[in-house]
N, C-alpha and C positions, 0 to 999 in steps of 0.2 A: 505588432502591438500584441504582447504578450498579456493573454486572459487568466494565466495560471494563479492561482491562490494560494498562499502560504500557508502549513498548517504546523502548531506543534503538537506534538501528543507528549503524555508520559508515561513511561515504561518502566518496568522491576529490571532490575539489572537483568536479570535470568533471560527474561522475553528481549532485551534488546540484543542479548548475546547468542541465542537461537535465529535471529531476523541478520546477524551479523555473520556468522556462520553458514547461512543458507545462501546470503549475500555473493559472502567467496566461492563457494561450491560452485553456484551458479556462473559467478561472473558477471553479475550483476548489480545495479545501485538499490539502497534500501528504496527508492523514491521509486524505480520500475516495480519493485517486489510489491512494494503497498498499493501502487495503482492497479496492477493489476489482479490484487485481490479487493479493492474497491469495484472495481470492473464486475468481477464473477456474484459480488453482494446484489449487483442491479437483475441478474437472474432470480435469484431468491426472493424479488420484490414482488407482492401480488399486482398492484399498480404500478407497471414500470414506466418510469422518468422518461420523458426525452432529452435525447442527448442536446 
């Protein structure tokens, strides 16, 4: 069973182009990059959220 939840975001064209360029450079998907950055945010939360 897939427990992933969809997320829709709006970005200015300039930020979307940055994301696309980074993904091409690293040969990664936008989903992979965004998930990694969200996981890194967990380290910055004072009260950690359980996995």
